[in-house]
C-alpha angles and dihedrals in degrees: 000000000000118000088255089054092048091050093047090053090055095244095190094316116127108223131186140187129185092347092310123118110224105234101175138010142168132196110226099178143013135186130201116207107228091206099050101013089229118151124228117188132190129199151149125251141181124220133194141199128160110307093349136084131185135190119206139176114228145187128213117203128207092272090057093252116149128220116191121200143161098037121195111197127209141176090199119078091204094052091047093053092046088054091048092053093043091053092050092049090050093050095046091046090054090053092050092047090057094044097250104134103142 
């Protein structure tokens, strides 16, 4: 993995967004620009703060900067993790449907 990929997989780095601590994330897709050779990655994560959970999709640019979007908010840990896994399955299924499995 590149350093960016390691950072994106939360390799020991505590990350937060909007007061939530990111507790799990997965990269589901990455693109390499053929012109600039910059890597853009996309993933799904789950965040936690007392009595509240959120799942977000996110993007990581070539500088390692994160953008979080399309948040789903929960009070139940189980429902949040169900949503997290459902979102990942949906994203991976779309990649398989279009024949993009690498």
